[in-house]
Backbone bond lengths (Angstrom), bond angles and torsions (degrees), N, CA, C in turn:
res aa  C-N    CA-C-N  psi(-1)  N-CA   C-N-CA  omega(-1)  CA-C   N-CA-C  phi
1 M - - - 1.418 - - 1.488 105.11 -
2 S 1.387 117.62 134.77 1.419 123.28 178.10 1.567 111.18 -67.95
3 V 1.377 114.55 157.93 1.496 120.69 177.20 1.495 106.20 -62.30
4 L 1.235 121.16 -39.80 1.569 119.36 178.72 1.439 114.51 -61.07
5 A 1.384 114.86 -37.79 1.480 116.70 -175.90 1.512 106.02 -74.25
6 K 1.392 118.54 -34.35 1.445 120.97 175.70 1.426 113.72 -58.29
7 K 1.410 117.24 -47.29 1.422 123.11 178.12 1.499 112.87 -61.61
8 Q 1.246 116.94 -41.06 1.472 121.80 -176.56 1.532 108.19 -69.84
9 E 1.337 120.34 -32.47 1.449 125.60 171.28 1.536 110.62 -64.29
10 V 1.333 118.77 -36.39 1.402 118.66 -179.12 1.574 109.37 -72.75
11 V 1.291 114.29 -44.18 1.490 119.10 175.14 1.446 114.50 -55.94
12 T 1.400 116.95 -43.63 1.451 117.73 175.11 1.544 114.66 -63.95
13 E 1.311 114.48 -37.82 1.417 119.22 177.06 1.562 114.08 -61.12
14 I 1.264 115.74 -41.32 1.513 123.87 177.66 1.549 104.12 -66.19
15 A 1.247 120.70 -48.97 1.509 124.98 -172.60 1.502 103.39 -62.46
16 T 1.233 121.25 -44.43 1.508 123.94 -177.52 1.445 110.05 -64.18
17 K 1.337 121.56 -40.48 1.446 126.94 179.96 1.481 108.27 -68.47
18 L 1.353 119.07 -47.09 1.508 121.15 179.02 1.630 108.77 -60.78
19 R 1.301 117.31 -37.08 1.446 119.69 -179.15 1.576 113.00 -71.32
20 D 1.356 114.28 -38.39 1.398 119.40 -173.79 1.594 117.31 -92.01
21 S 1.287 116.18 -15.92 1.421 118.46 177.62 1.522 113.05 -78.18
22 K 1.351 115.74 149.06 1.399 124.02 -177.12 1.523 103.73 -82.62
23 S 1.280 119.25 -40.50 1.555 121.19 173.98 1.530 107.95 -144.72
24 T 1.282 110.38 141.07 1.443 122.31 177.07 1.466 113.22 -126.10
25 I 1.360 122.43 128.60 1.389 125.31 179.23 1.523 111.91 -120.19
26 V 1.370 111.52 131.46 1.509 118.86 -177.45 1.505 107.42 -105.05
27 V 1.361 116.39 125.46 1.482 117.00 -179.00 1.485 107.72 -128.53
28 D 1.381 113.24 163.40 1.366 123.12 171.36 1.557 107.39 -108.23
29 Y 1.432 113.98 114.72 1.463 122.96 -172.27 1.489 111.12 -92.03
30 R 1.370 122.01 -1.01 1.387 125.16 -175.24 1.475 112.97 -52.18
31 G 1.346 122.29 127.91 1.460 120.29 -179.68 1.546 113.96 104.07
32 L 1.289 117.65 -17.76 1.462 124.13 172.02 1.409 112.73 -78.06
33 N 1.340 120.22 138.65 1.534 121.36 178.71 1.377 104.63 -91.28
34 V 1.332 121.19 169.34 1.405 129.55 -176.00 1.532 113.44 -55.09
35 S 1.419 116.79 -42.08 1.448 117.05 -177.99 1.477 109.25 -68.80
36 E 1.285 121.68 -36.87 1.489 121.87 175.17 1.435 115.11 -63.41
37 V 1.374 120.55 -40.82 1.368 123.26 175.85 1.557 114.19 -68.02
38 T 1.279 114.58 -34.35 1.484 119.66 173.02 1.524 112.92 -62.55
39 E 1.457 114.21 -43.11 1.291 118.58 -179.91 1.577 115.08 -67.03
40 L 1.308 115.83 -37.48 1.484 124.97 174.64 1.605 107.30 -61.66
41 R 1.226 115.64 -47.01 1.496 122.14 -179.95 1.507 111.28 -59.25
42 K 1.345 115.24 -44.97 1.425 122.19 176.94 1.524 114.97 -60.56
43 Q 1.319 116.37 -47.55 1.458 122.94 174.00 1.579 111.56 -57.65
44 L 1.363 116.58 -46.13 1.353 119.28 -179.04 1.570 113.42 -66.80
45 R 1.388 114.92 -41.24 1.424 122.28 -178.57 1.572 105.71 -61.36
46 E 1.321 122.57 -39.58 1.422 125.24 -176.97 1.543 111.79 -63.03
47 A 1.398 111.47 -28.73 1.500 115.03 -179.90 1.479 110.85 -97.71
48 G 1.315 119.68 14.63 1.409 120.81 174.17 1.548 114.14 76.44
49 V 1.351 114.53 26.10 1.475 122.68 -179.31 1.537 110.04 -109.01
50 E 1.332 113.85 131.40 1.485 116.03 177.25 1.515 110.94 -95.77
51 F 1.270 116.75 135.02 1.465 124.49 -173.78 1.495 110.35 -125.00
52 K 1.366 118.74 113.42 1.475 119.44 -174.47 1.501 107.49 -138.94
53 V 1.336 112.30 155.42 1.477 124.85 169.97 1.437 110.29 -103.09
54 Y 1.313 117.77 129.46 1.393 125.95 -178.89 1.501 108.14 -128.48
55 K 1.377 117.15 154.15 1.492 119.77 171.23 1.407 110.34 -61.08
56 N 1.294 123.02 141.13 1.495 124.95 -178.58 1.530 109.24 -62.39
57 T 1.319 118.06 -39.82 1.475 120.26 -178.93 1.486 113.45 -62.15
58 M 1.359 114.76 -37.66 1.472 118.15 176.28 1.532 113.08 -66.80
59 A 1.337 112.61 -45.08 1.520 123.09 175.04 1.576 108.85 -53.88
60 R 1.260 114.00 -45.44 1.486 114.43 -176.29 1.567 116.84 -68.81
61 R 1.312 108.62 -32.65 1.457 114.40 173.61 1.477 113.04 -68.47
62 A 1.370 115.47 -36.71 1.550 120.88 173.47 1.480 112.33 -63.24
63 T 1.389 118.10 -44.25 1.465 119.22 177.45 1.471 114.54 -61.90
64 A 1.408 116.08 -27.00 1.462 120.03 -179.28 1.578 102.79 -72.07
65 E 1.372 117.29 -42.13 1.516 116.83 -176.89 1.499 111.91 -65.19
66 V 1.292 121.70 -34.78 1.507 123.37 -179.34 1.558 112.23 -95.31
67 E 1.248 116.21 5.78 1.542 122.36 176.76 1.481 110.70 63.12
68 L 1.394 117.97 46.37 1.559 123.61 174.77 1.464 106.89 -118.97
69 T 1.336 122.28 37.54 1.474 122.48 -173.66 1.579 113.09 -64.36
70 E 1.317 118.66 -10.57 1.436 120.71 173.47 1.454 112.06 -62.05
71 L 1.365 116.83 -23.99 1.429 124.92 -173.42 1.608 106.68 -79.72
72 D 1.282 116.27 -13.38 1.555 115.65 -172.78 1.570 113.73 -68.15
73 A 1.341 115.41 -20.48 1.433 117.15 -179.84 1.545 111.01 -69.78
74 Q 1.384 109.75 -26.98 1.496 112.75 178.47 1.531 115.61 -88.10
75 L 1.305 117.23 -6.96 1.477 124.02 -177.99 1.581 107.28 -88.84
76 V 1.325 115.16 66.12 1.435 121.73 174.62 1.516 107.07 -140.74
77 G 1.387 116.70 147.75 1.495 121.14 -176.80 1.481 108.57 72.64
78 P 1.370 114.12 -176.52 1.397 120.19 177.04 1.583 115.88 -55.88
79 T 1.238 120.86 111.19 1.363 122.86 -173.67 1.483 111.62 -125.67
80 A 1.396 116.28 135.28 1.434 121.32 172.06 1.441 109.29 -125.34
81 I 1.288 119.16 152.67 1.420 124.24 -176.08 1.585 111.97 -125.87
82 A 1.366 113.54 126.08 1.536 118.16 175.17 1.532 106.81 -104.09
83 F 1.328 111.66 127.64 1.456 120.25 -177.59 1.591 105.34 -112.41
84 G 1.325 118.49 118.19 1.389 125.42 178.81 1.622 112.90 -107.30
85 N 1.331 115.60 106.66 1.351 116.07 -171.62 1.586 115.05 -97.86
86 E 1.386 115.16 -12.79 1.422 120.65 -177.55 1.533 112.30 -103.41
87 D 1.425 116.21 -52.53 1.367 120.28 -177.89 1.472 111.97 -117.30
88 V 1.424 119.24 133.13 1.359 121.10 -176.87 1.481 114.80 -70.45
89 V 1.373 114.91 -30.18 1.491 119.98 -175.26 1.448 111.89 -90.31
90 A 1.372 127.19 -26.88 1.353 128.88 -173.50 1.579 115.86 -54.21
91 P 1.348 119.32 -47.34 1.505 116.99 -179.87 1.508 110.00 -61.33
92 A 1.298 115.81 -45.20 1.483 120.44 -173.06 1.520 109.30 -68.25
93 K 1.381 122.53 -41.53 1.331 128.45 176.07 1.542 113.73 -58.28
94 I 1.393 114.49 -51.34 1.455 115.60 -176.97 1.502 112.67 -69.74
95 I 1.350 116.80 -37.52 1.404 118.30 -174.55 1.536 109.61 -72.53
96 N 1.360 115.53 -41.00 1.534 118.68 177.67 1.477 109.41 -62.77
97 E 1.332 125.03 -42.86 1.547 127.78 177.65 1.470 104.92 -58.27
98 F 1.345 121.84 -51.93 1.422 125.88 -179.26 1.493 114.13 -58.94
99 A 1.301 113.47 -42.34 1.626 118.35 176.14 1.486 108.47 -62.35
100 K 1.324 121.01 -38.06 1.477 119.52 178.68 1.475 115.59 -58.58
101 K 1.299 113.71 -38.30 1.510 124.04 -179.27 1.528 112.86 -81.65
102 H 1.313 116.18 -32.20 1.496 125.70 -176.94 1.469 110.85 -123.64
103 E 1.397 117.34 94.50 1.412 119.87 -169.43 1.548 112.95 -68.56
104 A 1.335 117.73 -10.34 1.500 124.66 -179.68 1.527 111.20 -72.81
105 L 1.363 115.85 -23.41 1.474 121.57 176.93 1.530 106.24 -83.67
106 E 1.387 109.86 125.88 1.479 112.61 -177.03 1.584 106.70 -128.71
107 I 1.368 118.81 125.40 1.374 125.92 -178.91 1.630 102.96 -75.70
108 K 1.255 116.26 128.42 1.504 122.72 178.06 1.528 111.36 -95.80
109 A 1.321 115.59 -53.66 1.497 121.44 -176.19 1.495 109.46 -166.79
110 G 1.309 114.41 -176.62 1.522 118.51 175.32 1.469 110.13 -157.55
111 V 1.261 114.80 169.99 1.500 122.59 171.56 1.549 103.05 -130.54
112 I 1.354 111.71 123.69 1.396 121.35 -178.39 1.476 108.99 -117.47
113 E 1.305 117.58 115.25 1.515 124.04 -175.10 1.538 111.63 45.36
114 G 1.293 120.37 48.08 1.337 123.53 177.01 1.558 120.27 82.98
115 R 1.322 115.32 2.72 1.438 122.12 177.99 1.506 113.15 -114.04
116 I 1.308 120.06 142.87 1.511 119.55 -178.79 1.466 105.21 -74.56
117 A 1.361 115.31 143.61 1.482 123.25 177.38 1.435 112.62 -126.38
118 T 1.340 121.07 136.45 1.403 121.82 175.53 1.432 113.33 -72.41
119 V 1.417 114.59 -179.40 1.533 114.69 -178.72 1.485 109.11 -71.88
120 E 1.398 116.97 -30.89 1.383 120.22 177.16 1.488 115.53 -64.74
121 E 1.373 115.06 -36.41 1.471 119.42 179.93 1.549 108.88 -76.61
122 V 1.293 120.98 -36.90 1.440 122.48 169.67 1.523 114.40 -54.96
123 K 1.383 118.03 -47.56 1.423 120.37 179.07 1.498 111.50 -68.11
124 A 1.307 121.38 -33.19 1.437 123.69 174.37 1.458 111.71 -64.21
125 L 1.370 116.66 -39.08 1.449 120.77 178.12 1.502 110.99 -68.20
126 A 1.376 117.80 -34.07 1.532 121.50 176.06 1.525 114.09 -68.16
127 E 1.314 115.92 -20.07 1.453 119.69 175.61 1.520 117.19 -80.83
128 L 1.349 112.14 -15.66 1.465 114.77 -178.92 1.452 109.64 -72.12
129 P 1.430 119.46 155.26 1.403 120.18 175.55 1.515 109.32 -66.87
130 S 1.409 114.52 166.85 1.393 121.56 174.98 1.542 113.58 -66.94
131 R 1.315 118.13 167.65 1.452 121.31 178.32 1.530 106.23 -55.93
132 E 1.320 120.69 -49.61 1.365 123.91 179.07 1.562 114.99 -56.53
133 G 1.339 113.55 -40.29 1.495 119.26 177.51 1.502 109.41 -62.04
134 L 1.376 116.57 -45.68 1.466 122.15 -178.51 1.512 111.62 -62.86
135 L 1.382 115.06 -41.55 1.527 120.17 178.16 1.513 109.59 -61.40
136 S 1.363 119.98 -45.68 1.358 123.71 179.04 1.469 114.15 -58.94
137 M 1.390 114.74 -44.22 1.513 117.32 175.96 1.575 114.84 -60.36
138 L 1.440 110.27 -41.40 1.490 115.15 178.34 1.606 108.24 -65.33
139 L 1.294 119.95 -40.86 1.485 122.97 -179.77 1.549 106.77 -58.30
140 S 1.367 119.44 -46.16 1.435 117.84 -174.19 1.422 110.45 -69.90
141 V 1.320 120.76 -32.06 1.519 126.42 175.94 1.515 107.24 -63.80
142 L 1.317 117.69 -46.57 1.516 119.99 -178.84 1.472 113.40 -72.17
143 Q 1.399 122.69 -25.30 1.432 125.34 178.32 1.534 108.52 -80.79
144 A 1.289 124.23 -30.03 1.410 128.26 -176.66 1.550 113.66 -43.63
145 P 1.365 118.05 -56.15 1.486 116.76 -174.63 1.566 111.36 -66.93
146 V 1.331 118.84 -32.63 1.374 120.44 -179.89 1.566 108.71 -71.59
147 R 1.296 118.05 -40.62 1.444 121.56 175.74 1.567 111.59 -55.70
148 N 1.398 110.62 -52.27 1.410 114.14 -177.24 1.558 110.30 -61.91
149 F 1.321 118.08 -38.32 1.459 121.08 -176.59 1.693 103.60 -61.63
150 A 1.331 111.82 -51.00 1.509 113.90 179.12 1.569 116.31 -54.43
151 L 1.355 113.25 -37.31 1.372 115.55 -179.97 1.481 112.92 -73.71
152 A 1.385 118.05 -33.44 1.423 123.23 179.14 1.493 107.07 -68.49
153 T 1.316 118.46 -43.43 1.485 122.57 178.99 1.494 109.60 -62.69
154 K 1.279 121.22 -43.90 1.487 123.31 177.20 1.528 108.95 -60.86
155 A 1.256 122.24 -43.38 1.455 128.19 -175.22 1.517 104.59 -61.62
156 V 1.357 117.78 -48.12 1.443 122.86 -174.13 1.634 108.64 -65.63
157 A 1.378 113.00 -42.46 1.512 115.56 174.21 1.503 110.46 -59.76
158 D 1.293 117.48 -47.97 1.503 118.21 -177.12 1.549 109.82 -61.06
159 Q 1.240 114.16 -38.07 1.573 120.38 -178.17 1.547 104.01 -63.56
160 K 1.271 116.53 -49.58 1.550 119.71 -178.48 1.447 113.66 -59.21
161 E 1.422 113.12 -42.54 1.450 119.94 178.72 1.548 113.75 -61.69
162 E 1.333 116.49 -39.21 1.433 121.96 177.63 1.539 113.81 -67.26
163 Q 1.399 113.11 -39.48 1.483 115.98 178.60 1.573 109.82 -71.16
164 G 1.329 116.54 -26.46 1.481 119.81 179.48 1.577 112.77 -78.51
165 A 1.340 113.07 -23.46 1.506 111.70 -176.43 1.460 112.37 -89.69
């Protein structure tokens, strides 16, 4: 296979991942040592997030394919990209927590459900509870009226029982 065909294959791979991922985080990993990068990769892999380093020129061609050229300004220097296909919050949360402990890791930008996100938006997303946390909050809100009704019914029954005794 020619070099040009291999490069085009990489560009297509990046474009597909940008299109398919629910959230994508672009980071500058300059200053992290090998063991720190390995630890970050491990944490991301456990959450179902793919973390790869691509040549910036290839990534820029891919952003042009998927019409995310606003991201090109961030694709300079040592750049790694985290693709989250399952959970929107997971990549942002893991990378943000890792960046707090390792100041060398810098969040550059993100793509959240096809829209470019600033560093502040990525950090705000990272502060949200996980999907499971949000579902449990929703469940408790939905259960509250039923629970209150059951308690009121029990109180009325107890009161009637006392009056009857």
